[in-house]
N, C-alpha and C positions, 0 to 999 in steps of 0.2 A: 587948264582946262583940256580936256581929252579931246582928241581929233576925233571926229564921227568917222573920218575915212581913214584909220591906220590902217596900215595893211592893204588899203584897196589901191588896184593900179589901173589908169586910164586905159580904154583900149582906142582902137585905131579908128574908131569912129566918134572918138571923141563925147559921147555920150555915157557909154556903160563901163562898167568895172570889173575886174576877176581878183579874187583872194585864192589864198592858198594857206589851209590850215596847217598848224606844224603836226607832223606826223614822224619821229625820230625815227630813222632807219628805217622807212616804210611800214612800222608796225602800226595795225589801228586796231581798237577793241571794237568788241561788238556794241556797245551803246554808242561810240564813235561814226559808226558805220549807220547804226538807225537813225541818229542824230542828223547825219548827212542826207541820207534817203527822204528824211523828214523834210528838209531846208529844201531840197531841189526841187518836190513837190509842191511843197506852202509856195515857194515864192518863184516857183515856173522857170526855174535856172534852166537857160537853153542849153548849156554846154559845160560836161565835166569831164575833166583830162585829166589822162595818169601823166604825170610829168617824168623827164628822165632822170629826175633827183628822188625817185620813190612817193612824191605827193600826189595830191588830189587839187586841180585847179578849178575853181568855179568862176563861171565865165559868163558874160553877159548881163549882170546886174544893174538895174536903176541907182544913182546914188542914194537916194533916201532908203532903199531896203539894205543898205550893208551894216547899219548897228543891228539893226534886227537880226540880222542873219548870224551875225557874230554872238550875240547874245542866246540865239536859240542855239547855237552848236557849242556853247562853250568850250570851245578849244582855242589853243594860242595861235598868236599869228606864225605863220612861217614866212618869215624875210626873202625878198625876193626881186628888191631893189636895193636895200641900204647896202653900206659898206659897214659889215660883220660875216660873220659866218653863215651862209644861207642854209646849208644842210650837210650833213651827216649819210652817206649812202652806204648799204652795208650787205654783202651776199649772206645767206643764211647760215654758213661757216658751219661748227663743228656740232653743232646742235641738232642738226637734221640732215646736213649733206654729208653724203659717201665720201667725198673727194675732200671734205672741210678736214683741215691740221688745227686750225685755230678758232676761237670763239670772237669772229667778228661783230655777230649781233650785239654781245654784250659791249664788247669794247667800243664799238661804235658808238652804244647808247652812252657810254660815259663822257667819250670826248664830246659829244654833241651837249650834254648837260655842263660838261664844264666851260667849253668857250661860246656858248650861247651868250648876246649880249656883247660881246668884246670888240672895243670899236677898233675897224682896221682900216689899213689905206683903199681895200678895195674888198668886194665880196669874195669868199675864201669858201670852195667846196671841197669837201674831204672824201674819201673815198677808202673803203677797209674791207679787204679781199681775205678769206679764211684759208685760202691755197693759192697757189701760183698761177691758176687758172684767169685768177683776177676778174671775178665775174661782179667785182666793186666797183671795176673800172679804177682802179687806183693809181694805173700809169698815165693817167688823163686826166687826174683833179691837181685842185691848187696843192695838195697834200695828201699822201697816199701810204698807208699800210699793205702790206702782204705777210700772210702768216706762211709758216714754211715749216718744215719739219724741227730746225735747229732755232727757229725764234722770229720775231717780227723783222720784216724790211721795212725801213723809213724812208720814205720819197718825196722829193718836192719838186714843183713846176711845169707841172702838167698842165696840157690845156686839151679840150677838143671842139675848140671853136675855128674860127677861119684859118687859122694858122696851128695847125696841129703840132704838138711838142710833147715829146716822150718826158715824164718828170726824172729827175735826176736822184739817184741811188746817194741818201745823207748816210746811213749804217746800217749794217745787217746783223743776223741771228742776237737781238736782244729779247730780253723777257719783256713779259707786259710792262710792267712798271717802268724799264728803263726806256722802252718805247713811248709813253705816254710821257716822260720825263723830256723825252727829246721833244717829241710834239709840241711841248709847253715853251720850251726854247727856241723851238722853230717858229713858235705864233708870235713868242715875244719880240724877235729880231726882226722878223718882218713888220711888227708893227710901229718898230722904233726906226727903222731903216727903208721902208717902202715908201714910195710916193703916191699923192694920191691917185685912185683909180688905176694906180701900176698893180696889174695882176702878178700872182706869184711868179709864170711863167716869164713873162717880162722884167721881174723882179729878179730871176735867175741867171738870166743872157743880163743883165748889166750888172751885178753885184759881183756874178761867178760862183761856182761850184766850191770852189777853195775859199773865196772869203766867207762863205754862209757856213762850211764847215767849221772855219776857225770860231765864228763869231757865236756859234752853240758848244764850240768846245770838243768838235770832233776831228781829229786829224785825216 
């Protein structure tokens, strides 16, 4: 039986809930924007907040309205508490930005589609930046990619929380397919060796950069 509160997050008042519709790499369509505006007005949603992960959080709804809102939105759930990939954020990249060197939007979309729903030791956030300016916050994400002239740099173990940690560089100058394959290996290695609720930053501190590189076949 489907959980009517799937995707709902109980708020501080212990009475109302928040939801986060899935918006891969921060992209939304006109239809989704119209649906969001209609839902906010129809159900008198008190707070609509753009999150740090390029998503929209709807906050302050009563329990009985949650299933109706999801039905009206016709959008997938953006996971925000489960032990899985929460989101991939990406800068505009070379599709529109004059500084962009690589296609961060397209690559980020591919990564979210591939790893969505993968069971992991803890939540994972991925940042994809189309140039070294790093507007996708790749250096402080669990997994990060930075586009450079010679290819992609792949990083792991960043954290922007209470204990800030810059991600470790796993490999540089990779083609898009090689970078994607390395991300696959890193996600699998983390899945198989991480402790429950151990974020990638703590995982890197515990296991060590050399062991992670060896585990995914990068010297």
